[in-house]
C-alpha positions in Angstrom: -129.7 76.1 71.0 -127.3 79.1 70.6 -128.7 82.3 69.2 -126.2 82.2 66.3 -127.2 78.6 65.4 -130.9 79.5 65.8 -130.5 82.4 63.3 -129.1 79.9 60.8 -132.1 77.8 61.1 -134.7 80.6 61.3 -135.8 80.6 57.7 -136.5 76.8 57.9 -138.6 77.4 61.0 -140.5 80.2 59.2 -141.3 77.7 56.4 -142.3 75.1 59.0 -144.7 77.6 60.7 -146.3 78.5 57.4 -146.8 74.8 56.6 -148.2 73.9 60.0 -150.3 76.9 60.9 -151.3 78.7 57.8 -154.0 78.2 55.1 -156.3 80.5 53.1 -158.8 80.8 55.9 -156.1 81.1 58.6 -153.2 83.2 57.5 -150.4 84.1 60.0 -149.0 87.5 60.6 -145.3 88.5 61.0 -146.1 89.0 64.7 -147.5 85.5 64.9 -144.4 84.1 63.3 -142.2 86.0 65.7 -144.1 84.5 68.7 -143.7 81.0 67.3 -140.0 81.6 66.8 -139.6 82.9 70.4 -141.0 79.5 71.6 -138.0 78.0 69.8 -135.6 80.5 71.6 -135.0 82.2 68.3 -135.2 86.0 68.7 -136.6 87.8 65.6 -138.2 91.0 64.3 -140.9 91.5 61.8 -138.5 93.0 59.3 -136.3 89.9 59.3 -139.4 87.7 59.0 -140.5 89.7 55.9 -137.0 89.1 54.4 -137.3 85.4 55.1 -140.7 85.2 53.4 -139.3 87.1 50.4 -136.4 84.7 50.2 -138.8 81.7 50.3 -140.9 83.2 47.6 -137.8 83.8 45.4 -136.8 80.2 46.0 -140.2 79.1 44.6 -142.7 78.7 47.5 -146.2 80.0 46.7 -146.7 82.2 49.7 -149.6 84.7 49.5 -150.3 87.8 51.6 -154.0 88.1 52.5 -155.6 91.4 53.4 -158.8 89.9 54.9 -158.0 88.3 57.3 -154.5 89.8 57.3 -151.5 87.5 57.1 -149.4 85.1 55.0 -150.4 81.6 54.0 -148.8 78.8 52.0 -151.0 78.6 48.9 -149.5 75.5 47.3 -148.2 72.4 48.9 -146.7 69.1 47.7 -150.2 67.6 48.0 -153.4 69.7 48.1 -156.0 69.0 50.8 -158.4 67.1 48.6 -155.4 65.0 47.3 -154.4 64.1 50.9 -158.0 63.2 51.7 -158.1 60.9 48.7 -154.8 59.2 49.5 -155.7 58.8 53.2 -159.1 57.3 52.3 -157.5 54.8 50.0 -155.1 53.7 52.7 -157.9 53.5 55.3 -160.0 51.2 53.1 -157.2 49.0 51.6 -157.6 45.6 53.1 -154.0 44.6 52.5 -152.6 47.4 54.7 -152.3 46.4 58.4 -153.8 48.5 61.2 -150.4 49.6 62.3 -149.2 50.7 58.9 -152.6 52.4 58.3 -152.2 54.5 61.4 -148.6 55.4 60.3 -149.5 56.4 56.8 -152.6 58.4 57.8 -150.5 60.2 60.3 -147.9 61.1 57.6 -150.6 62.3 55.3 -152.2 64.4 58.0 -148.8 66.0 58.8 -148.9 67.6 55.4 -152.1 69.5 56.3 -152.2 72.7 58.4 -153.2 72.3 62.0 -156.7 73.7 61.3 -157.3 71.4 58.3 -156.0 68.4 60.4 -158.3 69.1 63.2 -161.3 69.3 60.8 -160.1 66.1 59.1 -159.7 64.0 62.3 -163.4 64.5 63.3 -164.4 62.6 60.2 -161.9 59.7 60.2 -163.2 56.1 60.7 -161.1 53.0 60.2 -162.6 49.5 60.2 -159.6 47.5 61.5 -161.6 44.3 61.5 -161.2 44.0 57.7 -157.5 44.7 57.7 -154.6 42.3 57.0 -152.3 41.3 59.9 -149.3 40.7 57.7 -146.7 43.3 58.7 -144.2 42.0 56.1 -146.3 43.3 53.1 -144.4 46.6 52.5 -141.1 44.9 52.7 -142.4 42.2 50.3 -143.5 44.9 47.8 -139.9 46.2 47.9 -138.4 42.7 47.5 -140.7 41.7 44.6 -140.1 45.0 42.8 -136.3 44.4 43.1 -136.7 40.8 41.8 -138.8 42.0 38.8 -136.2 44.6 38.0 -133.3 42.2 38.2 -135.1 39.3 36.5 -134.8 36.9 39.5 -137.0 34.3 41.0 -138.4 34.5 44.6 -139.2 31.9 47.2 -141.8 32.4 50.0 -144.4 30.8 52.2 -147.9 31.1 50.9 -150.8 30.7 53.4 -154.2 29.8 52.2 -157.4 29.1 54.1 -158.8 25.6 53.7 -161.8 23.9 55.3 -160.9 21.0 57.6 -163.9 19.4 59.1 -166.0 22.3 60.4 -163.1 24.8 60.7 -161.0 26.8 58.3 -157.3 26.4 59.0 -154.2 28.0 57.6 -152.2 25.8 55.2 -148.7 26.9 54.4 -147.1 26.0 51.1 -143.5 26.7 50.0 -143.4 28.3 46.5 -140.8 29.4 43.9 -142.2 31.9 41.5 -140.9 34.0 38.5 -142.5 37.5 39.3 -143.7 39.7 36.5 -145.8 42.5 38.0 -147.7 43.8 41.0 -151.3 45.1 40.8 -154.0 46.4 43.1 -157.2 44.7 42.0 -160.6 44.3 43.7 -159.3 45.7 47.0 -156.3 43.3 47.2 -152.7 43.5 46.2 -151.6 40.7 43.8 -148.4 39.3 42.5 -148.7 38.1 38.9 -146.1 35.5 38.0 -145.3 31.9 37.0 -145.2 29.0 39.4 -142.3 26.9 38.1 -144.4 23.7 38.0 -146.8 25.0 35.4 -146.8 26.8 32.0 -149.2 29.6 32.8 -149.7 32.7 34.9 -151.0 32.8 38.5 -152.1 35.5 40.9 -151.2 35.5 44.6 -152.3 37.8 47.3 -149.4 39.7 48.9 -151.1 39.7 52.3 -150.8 35.8 52.3 -147.1 35.8 51.4 -144.4 35.5 54.1 -140.6 35.2 54.4 -140.0 36.3 50.8 -136.4 36.1 49.6 -134.8 36.7 46.2 -132.9 33.7 44.9 -130.0 33.6 42.4 -132.1 32.0 39.6 -133.1 33.7 36.4 -136.8 34.2 36.2 -138.6 32.5 33.4 -139.4 34.8 30.5 -143.0 35.9 30.6 -143.3 35.3 26.8 -143.2 31.5 27.4 -146.3 31.6 29.6 -148.3 34.5 28.2 -149.3 36.3 25.0 -146.9 39.2 25.7 -143.5 39.1 23.9 -141.8 42.4 24.5 -143.4 44.0 27.6 -145.7 42.5 30.2 -148.7 44.8 29.8 -150.3 44.7 33.2 -153.2 47.0 32.3 -154.2 45.0 29.3 -153.8 41.7 31.2 -155.9 42.7 34.2 -158.8 44.0 32.1 -159.0 40.5 30.6 -159.0 38.6 33.8 -162.1 38.4 36.1 -161.5 38.2 39.8 -157.8 37.6 39.3 -158.4 34.0 38.1 -156.4 33.0 35.1 -157.5 31.0 32.1 -157.4 30.8 28.3 -158.5 34.1 26.7 -161.5 33.7 24.5 -163.9 36.0 22.6 -167.0 36.6 24.8 -170.2 37.9 23.3 -173.0 39.2 25.5 -176.4 40.8 24.9 -177.5 43.2 27.6 -180.5 45.4 28.5 -179.7 49.0 27.9 -180.6 49.7 31.6 -177.2 48.3 32.6 -175.2 50.0 29.9 -173.3 52.3 32.4 -172.4 49.3 34.6 -171.1 47.4 31.5 -169.0 50.3 30.4 -167.6 50.8 33.9 -166.6 47.1 34.1 -165.2 46.6 30.5 -164.2 50.2 29.7 -165.2 51.8 26.4 -163.0 49.5 24.4 -165.7 46.9 24.0 -166.8 46.1 20.4 -170.5 46.8 19.9 -172.0 44.2 17.5 -175.7 45.0 17.5 -178.1 47.6 19.0 -181.9 47.5 19.2 -184.4 49.6 21.0 -184.0 47.8 24.3 -180.7 45.9 24.0 -177.2 46.0 22.8 -174.7 43.3 22.1 -170.9 43.5 22.4 -167.8 41.3 22.4 -164.5 41.4 24.4 -161.6 39.2 25.2 -161.6 37.5 28.7 -160.9 34.2 30.4 -163.9 31.9 30.8 -164.1 31.3 34.6 -166.5 30.9 37.5 -165.8 34.5 38.4 -167.1 35.6 34.9 -170.2 33.4 35.4 -170.8 35.1 38.8 -170.6 38.5 37.2 -173.1 37.6 34.5 -175.6 36.1 36.9 -175.5 39.2 39.0 -177.7 40.7 36.3 -180.3 37.9 36.2 -182.3 38.1 33.0 -180.7 41.4 31.8 -177.6 39.6 30.3 -177.6 36.8 27.9 -174.4 34.9 26.8 -174.2 34.5 23.0 -170.7 33.0 22.8 -168.9 30.8 23.6 -171.0 27.7 24.1 -168.7 26.7 27.1 -169.7 29.9 28.9 -173.4 29.4 28.0 -173.3 25.9 29.6 -171.6 27.2 32.7 -174.3 29.8 33.2 -177.1 27.2 32.6 -175.5 24.7 35.0 -175.1 27.4 37.7 -178.8 28.4 37.2 -180.0 24.7 37.5 -178.1 24.3 40.7 -179.7 27.4 42.2 -183.1 26.2 41.1 -182.5 22.7 42.7 -181.6 24.3 46.0 -185.1 25.7 46.2 -186.9 22.7 44.8 -185.5 20.2 47.3 
């Protein structure tokens, strides 16, 4: 590039150098910055670098001068190092993100770190690609579904489910037309919550199993016709009432639990549960949820430490599940 053009870009390169090479433990001096600029064929002097740094500070960048070791470093970034680690780990472990997209996103997050922090980070990265989705359409699908929700339109797509045929599981494709209401990340999967036009209820579909999504020129069914929500579809409230993303009629559930599992219960149901009785060793509480096999599984995970008080339907489901388990070992 020409010297004149290089001088116009110099302050941007100074900022780039501070982002890439500086942190609290590894500040860069004006001489260091001059050397990096020379590699870009941009001649510079320390005095001009000082002025550039002052201008960046005036603009709002948090650039600190350190006396030991001597040099400048960028003290604040768009994302701090622990935040980048958190986001990167979430992407690495998310099953619905494909291996290709995982690599791309992790690389983008790492580019926000200094070179030293990035090298330290890369030594500890492990990605289990065997548990990742292979649906490369998922990010485009998120965008399309979000547009459909915002515009109040229906969507059409192919939905692939795994079904047992003989001794093998095979992919079965079903054409679906759905009124979309919300997207939610639950139990390590990304779900669409909506209404399938053949039924008067809500359903949950995994995005990694949805292909060839298109928005159609049909007005989506109002969620108030198929749910308890009339003004706003409250995703947070709805998800807390549904176990394992399986829908069903909401009922008042009453459980009695050993105090040893109190922390686990609070983690699962939040602190909004209604405590009905407390003894020396137990506590009872109620909450609203759909009675489902997923709820039965949750209860049985705790063996004799949880007892169902209400409803009778749920009691019977737990009893029947217990009998089936017993029969497996008696036969």
